[in-house]
C-alpha positions in Angstrom: -159.5 -90.1 115.8 -159.0 -86.3 115.6 -156.8 -84.9 118.3 -157.9 -81.8 120.2 -155.3 -79.7 118.3 -156.6 -81.1 114.9 -160.2 -80.3 115.9 -159.2 -76.8 117.1 -157.5 -76.1 113.8 -160.4 -77.4 111.7 -162.9 -75.3 113.6 -160.8 -72.2 113.6 -160.4 -72.6 109.8 -164.1 -72.9 109.4 -164.7 -69.9 111.6 -162.3 -67.8 109.5 -164.0 -68.8 106.2 -167.4 -68.1 107.6 -166.3 -64.7 108.8 -165.1 -63.8 105.3 -168.5 -64.7 103.8 -170.8 -62.9 106.2 -168.7 -60.0 107.5 -170.0 -57.2 109.8 -171.5 -58.2 113.1 -171.3 -61.9 112.2 -167.5 -61.7 112.1 -167.5 -60.7 115.8 -169.7 -63.7 116.6 -167.5 -66.2 114.7 -164.3 -64.8 116.3 -165.9 -65.3 119.7 -166.8 -68.9 118.8 -163.3 -69.4 117.6 -161.8 -68.1 120.8 -164.1 -70.4 122.8 -162.9 -73.4 120.7 -159.2 -72.5 121.4 -160.0 -72.1 125.2 -161.8 -75.5 125.2 -158.9 -77.2 123.3 -156.4 -75.8 125.8 -158.5 -77.0 128.7 -158.5 -80.5 127.2 -154.7 -80.7 127.0 -153.2 -82.8 129.8 -151.6 -80.7 132.5 -147.9 -80.4 132.7 -146.7 -80.3 136.3 -143.4 -78.8 137.4 -142.3 -79.3 141.0 -139.5 -76.8 141.9 -137.5 -77.0 145.1 -135.4 -74.2 146.3 -133.3 -75.8 149.0 -133.1 -73.9 152.3 -135.5 -71.2 151.2 -137.0 -70.0 154.5 -140.6 -68.9 154.2 -139.7 -65.4 155.5 -137.4 -64.8 152.5 -140.4 -64.2 150.4 -141.1 -61.0 152.4 -137.7 -59.4 151.7 -138.8 -57.6 148.5 -136.1 -59.2 146.4 -138.1 -62.0 144.6 -140.2 -60.4 141.9 -140.8 -63.6 140.0 -141.7 -65.7 143.1 -143.8 -62.9 144.5 -145.7 -62.6 141.3 -146.4 -66.4 141.2 -147.6 -66.2 144.9 -149.8 -63.2 144.2 -151.4 -64.8 141.1 -151.7 -68.3 142.6 -152.0 -70.0 146.0 -149.3 -69.8 148.6 -148.4 -70.2 152.3 -145.8 -71.2 154.7 -145.3 -75.0 154.9 -144.3 -77.1 157.9 -141.5 -79.6 157.0 -141.1 -83.0 158.5 -138.7 -83.7 161.3 -135.7 -83.7 161.2 -135.8 -80.6 159.1 -132.9 -81.6 156.8 -132.5 -82.0 153.0 -132.8 -85.6 151.9 -135.6 -86.6 154.4 -137.8 -83.7 153.4 -137.2 -83.9 149.7 -138.3 -87.5 149.9 -141.3 -86.6 152.0 -142.4 -84.1 149.4 -142.6 -86.7 146.7 -143.8 -89.7 148.8 -146.3 -88.1 151.2 -144.6 -90.0 154.0 -142.7 -88.8 157.1 -139.1 -89.8 157.2 -139.9 -92.4 159.9 -142.0 -94.2 157.2 -140.1 -93.6 154.0 -136.8 -94.5 155.6 -134.6 -91.5 154.6 -134.3 -90.4 158.2 -131.2 -88.2 157.7 -128.6 -86.9 155.4 -126.4 -89.4 157.1 -127.7 -92.8 158.1 -126.6 -96.3 159.2 -128.4 -99.4 158.3 -127.6 -102.8 159.8 -127.7 -104.5 156.4 -126.7 -101.7 154.0 -124.0 -99.9 156.0 -123.5 -96.1 155.9 -125.3 -93.5 153.8 -124.2 -89.9 153.2 -124.8 -87.3 150.5 -121.4 -87.8 149.0 -121.6 -91.7 149.0 -122.6 -92.3 145.4 -122.9 -96.0 145.8 -125.4 -95.5 148.6 -127.3 -92.6 146.8 -127.9 -94.8 143.8 -128.8 -98.0 145.7 -132.6 -98.4 145.6 -132.6 -100.3 148.8 -132.2 -97.1 150.8 -135.2 -95.6 149.0 -137.6 -98.5 148.5 -139.6 -98.0 151.7 -141.4 -95.1 149.9 -142.7 -94.7 146.4 -141.9 -91.3 144.9 -144.4 -89.6 142.6 -142.3 -90.2 139.5 -142.4 -93.9 140.1 -146.2 -93.8 140.6 -146.6 -91.7 137.4 -144.4 -93.9 135.3 -146.3 -97.0 136.4 -149.5 -95.3 135.1 -148.0 -94.4 131.7 -147.0 -90.8 132.4 -143.6 -89.7 131.2 -141.5 -88.0 133.9 -138.3 -86.0 134.1 -136.3 -85.2 137.2 -133.8 -82.3 136.8 -132.1 -83.3 140.1 -134.1 -84.6 143.2 -132.9 -86.8 146.0 -133.8 -90.4 145.1 -134.1 -89.8 141.4 -130.7 -91.4 140.6 -131.8 -94.8 141.9 -134.2 -97.2 140.2 -136.6 -97.0 143.2 -138.9 -100.1 143.2 -137.3 -101.0 139.9 -138.5 -97.8 138.1 -136.5 -94.8 136.9 -137.8 -91.5 135.5 -137.8 -91.5 131.7 -135.5 -88.4 131.8 -133.1 -87.8 134.7 -129.7 -86.3 135.4 -126.8 -87.1 137.7 -126.6 -84.3 140.3 -123.9 -81.7 139.5 -123.8 -78.9 142.1 -121.6 -76.8 139.8 -124.4 -76.5 137.2 -125.8 -73.0 137.2 -129.5 -72.5 137.9 -130.2 -71.2 134.4 -128.6 -74.3 132.8 -130.8 -76.5 134.9 -133.8 -74.6 133.7 -132.7 -74.9 130.1 -132.2 -78.6 130.4 -135.7 -79.1 131.7 -137.1 -76.9 128.9 -135.2 -79.1 126.4 -137.2 -82.1 127.6 -140.4 -80.0 127.1 -139.3 -79.5 123.5 -139.5 -83.2 122.8 -142.3 -84.7 120.7 -145.5 -85.2 122.7 -145.0 -88.9 123.4 -141.5 -88.3 124.8 -142.3 -85.1 126.7 -142.5 -85.4 130.5 -145.8 -84.4 132.1 -144.3 -84.5 135.6 -141.0 -82.6 136.0 -138.8 -81.8 139.0 -136.3 -79.0 139.2 -133.9 -78.4 142.1 -131.8 -75.3 143.2 -129.3 -75.5 146.0 -127.5 -72.2 146.0 -129.7 -70.5 148.6 -129.0 -73.4 151.1 -125.3 -73.4 150.4 -124.9 -69.7 151.0 -127.1 -70.0 154.1 -124.8 -72.6 155.6 -121.7 -70.7 154.8 -122.7 -67.2 155.7 -126.0 -67.3 157.6 -129.6 -66.4 156.6 -129.2 -62.6 156.9 -126.0 -62.4 154.8 -125.4 -60.5 151.6 -124.4 -63.8 150.0 -127.9 -65.3 150.8 -129.5 -62.2 149.3 -127.5 -62.7 146.1 -128.4 -66.4 146.0 -132.1 -65.6 146.4 -132.0 -63.0 143.6 -130.2 -65.4 141.3 -132.6 -68.2 141.9 -135.6 -66.0 141.5 -134.2 -64.9 138.1 -134.0 -68.6 137.2 -137.6 -69.0 138.1 -138.4 -66.1 135.8 -136.4 -67.9 133.0 -138.5 -71.0 133.5 -141.8 -69.1 133.3 -140.7 -67.2 130.2 -139.6 -70.5 128.6 -143.0 -72.1 129.3 -144.7 -69.0 127.8 -142.5 -69.1 124.7 -143.5 -72.7 124.1 -147.2 -72.1 124.6 -147.1 -74.4 127.6 -148.0 -71.8 130.3 -151.7 -72.2 129.9 -151.6 -75.9 130.5 -149.0 -76.1 133.2 -149.0 -75.9 137.0 -145.7 -74.8 138.6 -145.3 -75.8 142.3 -142.5 -74.0 144.1 -141.5 -75.5 147.5 -138.6 -75.7 149.8 -137.5 -78.5 152.1 -136.9 -76.4 155.2 -135.7 -73.0 156.4 -132.4 -71.8 157.8 -131.3 -70.3 161.2 -128.2 -68.4 162.2 -125.6 -70.3 164.2 -122.6 -69.3 166.2 -119.5 -71.0 167.8 -120.7 -69.4 171.0 -123.9 -71.5 170.9 -122.7 -75.1 170.9 -123.3 -77.9 173.5 -121.0 -81.0 173.6 -122.3 -84.4 174.6 -118.8 -85.6 175.5 -118.8 -83.1 178.4 -121.4 -85.5 180.0 -120.1 -88.9 178.9 -116.8 -90.2 177.6 -116.5 -89.7 173.8 -115.7 -93.4 173.2 -119.1 -94.3 174.6 -120.8 -92.4 171.8 -121.3 -93.4 168.2 -122.5 -90.2 166.5 -124.2 -90.7 163.1 -124.7 -87.0 162.6 -124.9 -83.9 164.7 -125.8 -80.2 164.5 -129.3 -78.8 165.4 -130.3 -82.5 165.8 -127.9 -85.4 166.7 -128.5 -89.0 166.0 -126.5 -91.1 168.4 -125.9 -94.8 169.2 -124.1 -96.1 172.3 -120.9 -98.0 171.9 -121.3 -101.8 172.4 -122.1 -102.6 176.1 -122.4 -98.9 177.1 -126.1 -98.2 176.5 -126.9 -97.7 180.2 -123.9 -95.4 180.7 -125.0 -93.2 177.7 -128.7 -93.2 178.7 -127.9 -92.1 182.2 -125.7 -89.3 181.0 -127.6 -87.7 178.1 -131.3 -88.6 178.3 -133.4 -85.7 179.5 -133.3 -81.9 179.4 -130.0 -80.1 179.6 -128.9 -76.5 179.0 -129.8 -75.8 175.4 -130.7 -79.3 174.3 -132.8 -82.4 175.1 -132.2 -86.1 174.4 -134.6 -89.0 174.2 -134.4 -92.7 173.8 -135.7 -93.7 170.3 -139.0 -95.0 171.7 -139.6 -91.8 173.7 -139.3 -89.1 171.0 -142.3 -86.9 171.3 -145.2 -88.1 169.1 -145.5 -84.7 167.3 -142.2 -85.3 165.6 -143.5 -88.5 163.9 -140.1 -90.2 164.4 -138.8 -93.2 166.3 -140.0 -96.5 164.7 -137.8 -96.9 161.7 -134.8 -99.2 161.9 -132.5 -96.4 160.8 -133.4 -94.1 163.7 -130.6 -94.3 166.2 -131.0 -95.4 169.8 -130.8 -91.8 171.0 -131.9 -88.5 169.4 -131.0 -85.1 170.7 -132.5 -81.8 169.7 -130.8 -78.5 170.2 -132.5 -75.4 171.4 -133.4 -73.0 168.5 -130.2 -71.4 167.3 -127.9 -73.8 169.2 -126.0 -76.9 168.0 -125.3 -80.2 169.8 -122.5 -82.6 169.0 -119.1 -83.7 170.2 -115.9 -81.7 170.8 -114.0 -83.4 168.0 -116.2 -81.4 165.5 -115.9 -78.0 167.0 -117.6 -75.1 165.2 -115.2 -72.3 164.5 -117.2 -69.6 162.6 -120.8 -68.3 162.4 -123.0 -69.6 159.6 -126.4 -71.2 159.3 -128.1 -74.6 159.9 -131.4 -76.4 159.8 -132.7 -79.6 161.4 -134.4 -77.8 164.3 -138.0 -78.3 165.7 -140.3 -78.2 162.7 -142.7 -76.0 164.6 -140.2 -73.1 164.6 -141.0 -70.5 162.0 -137.3 -70.2 160.9 -137.6 -73.8 159.7 -140.8 -73.3 157.7 -140.6 -73.7 154.0 -142.4 -72.0 151.1 -145.3 -73.3 149.1 -146.5 -71.6 145.9 -148.8 -73.1 143.3 -149.4 -71.2 140.0 -151.1 -72.1 136.7 -153.9 -74.1 135.3 -156.8 -74.5 137.7 -155.0 -72.9 140.7 -157.0 -70.5 142.7 -155.8 -66.9 142.3 -154.5 -65.0 145.3 -155.4 -67.8 147.7 -153.6 -67.7 151.1 -153.2 -71.2 152.5 -153.1 -72.3 156.1 -151.8 -75.6 157.7 -149.9 -76.8 154.7 -147.6 -79.7 155.6 -144.9 -81.2 153.4 -146.7 -84.6 153.5 -149.6 -82.9 151.7 -147.7 -82.2 148.5 -147.7 -85.8 147.1 -151.5 -86.1 147.1 -151.8 -82.7 145.4 -149.4 -83.8 142.7 -151.5 -86.9 142.1 -154.6 -84.8 141.8 -153.0 -82.4 139.3 -151.8 -85.4 137.2 -155.1 -87.2 137.5 -153.5 -90.4 138.9 -154.0 -92.6 141.9 -151.2 -92.3 144.5 -150.3 -94.5 147.4 -151.8 -93.5 150.7 -149.4 -91.4 152.7 -149.3 -89.4 155.9 -150.8 -86.3 154.4 -154.3 -85.1 154.2 -155.5 -84.5 150.7 -158.1 -82.1 152.0 -155.4 -79.7 153.2 -154.5 -78.8 149.6 -158.0 -78.7 148.2 -158.1 -74.9 148.5 -155.2 -74.8 146.0 -157.6 -75.7 143.2 -161.0 -74.6 144.6 -162.3 -71.3 143.3 
């Protein structure tokens, strides 16, 4: 059977020959027909989808006038501020973006976790990061796609180094934070240079420099500005690479972030062990949000001391976390969860903060925690401003763009319909 590209070439060749025979006004007619054939052939090509995450890119950063490439994509496509899931930290929200599930349902409830069967999880614990049992409560979009015959490639993404539900992306890479952004782009473009049957239709690309500089220096620092400019240039490199390969007309690029960033200070820290003895607390992680268990036999003591509202933070028992946070049923959520007031931190005195910087994990309604969402490319509405986008809505949109069935998640597919409705 003739492929769309074969048909296109045949018809274009016929059009050229006919133009030579009849000349004059007929030439213009044939050229118009040839252009239509090319456009139709391009439309019939399967869509290549590239999901790009810029870790820690606060929605407001897009208004600083230092992102010519991202700003162009937003102006030419559909864009809006996106509400992340709670807690507003990296691994939970990256997994939400690709599963359509809140952390309470996909199981990655923090960057640090404890599981009664599996033990401890942290970003630097390679054995845990690559153990599918931590990830199997959710099905990431690359697993869904691979099961339906679509080749995928993950140029870094939390969860992509494990064989989740027994399936890996066809192409993937071990995370290397030292790898420059442009090198990451070039690695993805190399996958897109592969023969059609090996080329990934679903791709992910991850940048972490903006988040790293935000933590170290705060969201309003010169270092964050430099990181934003550098990452924006890498986005420009990606778009030029797609254009050079003739893939830009049949690609959709989604640029998102996992959360925002807020300024912190050693003058804005609350310590739980000022209310209860430190040895009564088993802190899994702390900061803008703290996940805390009581030491054996000391549950009542801890509950009496920390549950309720205090200066600059509030703590709840697991079962009483406000419903709007969609958190509190998963086995990895600790017995107590504390949330700091915006811009404050909560923890224990053995981890004292000594210098200003930045953090995330706060209330996901706070605008400083809001992420970016930009869609650009084939079939995307031009200049569309989006409202009420939530991170759980991204997975159903990816499924629609790829033309595949995706597992039902916590998102509302209708929320992203304006992305592709003209």
